[in-house]
C-alpha positions as CSV (number, residue, x, y, z in Angstrom):
1,M,-3.9,13.8,12.5
2,R,-6.4,11.8,10.5
3,N,-6.9,8.1,10.2
4,Y,-6.1,6.6,6.8
5,E,-6.2,3.1,5.3
6,V,-4.3,2.2,2.2
7,M,-4.7,-1.0,0.2
8,Y,-2.3,-1.8,-2.6
9,I,-1.9,-4.7,-4.9
10,V,1.6,-5.9,-5.7
11,K,2.5,-7.9,-8.9
12,P,2.2,-11.6,-8.2
13,D,5.7,-12.5,-9.5
14,V,7.4,-10.5,-6.8
15,E,9.7,-12.6,-4.5
16,D,9.1,-12.6,-0.7
17,E,12.1,-10.6,0.2
18,Q,11.3,-8.0,-2.5
19,L,7.7,-7.8,-1.1
20,N,9.0,-7.3,2.4
21,A,11.3,-4.5,1.1
22,L,8.3,-2.8,-0.6
23,V,6.1,-3.0,2.5
24,E,8.9,-1.6,4.7
25,R,9.6,1.1,2.1
26,F,6.0,2.4,2.2
27,K,5.8,2.0,5.9
28,G,9.0,4.0,6.4
29,L,7.8,6.6,3.9
30,V,4.7,7.5,6.1
31,E,6.7,7.2,9.3
32,N,9.3,9.7,8.0
33,Q,6.4,12.1,7.4
34,G,5.5,11.9,11.1
35,A,2.8,9.3,10.8
36,E,2.0,6.4,13.1
37,V,1.3,3.0,11.5
38,T,-1.4,1.3,13.6
39,K,-2.0,-1.9,11.6
40,L,-0.2,-3.7,8.8
41,D,-1.7,-6.8,7.1
42,K,-0.4,-8.9,4.2
43,W,-3.3,-10.8,2.8
44,G,-1.2,-12.7,0.4
45,K,-1.9,-13.7,-3.2
46,R,-5.5,-13.4,-4.3
47,R,-7.4,-13.5,-7.6
48,L,-8.3,-10.1,-9.0
49,A,-11.9,-9.3,-9.8
50,Y,-10.9,-8.5,-13.3
51,E,-7.7,-8.7,-15.4
52,V,-5.4,-5.7,-14.9
53,N,-2.4,-5.3,-17.3
54,H,-2.8,-8.9,-18.3
55,L,-2.5,-10.1,-14.7
56,R,-5.2,-12.2,-13.0
57,E,-3.6,-12.3,-9.5
58,G,-2.0,-9.9,-7.1
59,I,-0.6,-9.8,-3.6
60,Y,-2.8,-7.6,-1.3
61,V,-1.4,-5.4,1.5
62,V,-3.5,-3.3,3.8
63,M,-2.0,-0.6,6.1
64,Q,-3.8,1.7,8.6
65,F,-2.0,4.8,9.8
66,K,-2.6,8.2,11.5
67,A,-1.1,11.1,9.6
68,E,-1.4,14.6,8.3
69,P,-2.9,14.9,4.7
70,A,0.6,15.7,3.3
71,A,1.8,12.2,4.3
72,A,-1.1,10.5,2.5
73,A,-0.5,12.7,-0.6
74,E,3.2,11.7,-0.7
75,L,2.3,8.0,-0.3
76,D,-0.2,8.3,-3.1
77,R,2.5,9.9,-5.3
78,V,5.1,7.2,-4.6
79,L,2.6,4.4,-5.1
80,K,1.6,5.8,-8.5
81,I,5.2,5.7,-9.8
82,S,6.1,2.3,-8.4
83,D,6.5,-0.3,-11.1
84,D,5.6,-3.3,-8.8
85,I,2.2,-1.8,-7.7
86,I,-0.8,-2.8,-9.9
87,R,-3.5,-0.7,-8.1
88,H,-3.8,1.2,-4.8
89,I,-6.4,3.2,-2.9
90,I,-6.1,5.5,0.1
91,V,-9.2,6.1,2.2
92,R,-9.7,8.5,5.0
93,E,-11.5,6.7,7.9
94,D,-14.2,8.4,9.9
95,E,-13.6,9.3,13.5
């Protein structure tokens, strides 16, 4: 298993309960693939470095997990097709 970190930015107009549902959905997605979530941080609403899709703010979420490469690939696929996600990046951390 490898260590990964994912950061995704959610649209700023998402309600708190909808945000929590999204976070739980992505957490559950990797856990169902046999991964272990080691850290989950909600950074809250922050200003973006540049305008993305006419949005200037976003809600940042960072999650660290240990998983096989297939779990990270599946998470990447789901984040790409989610309408409430502005941007995301998955990084493999060094040992």
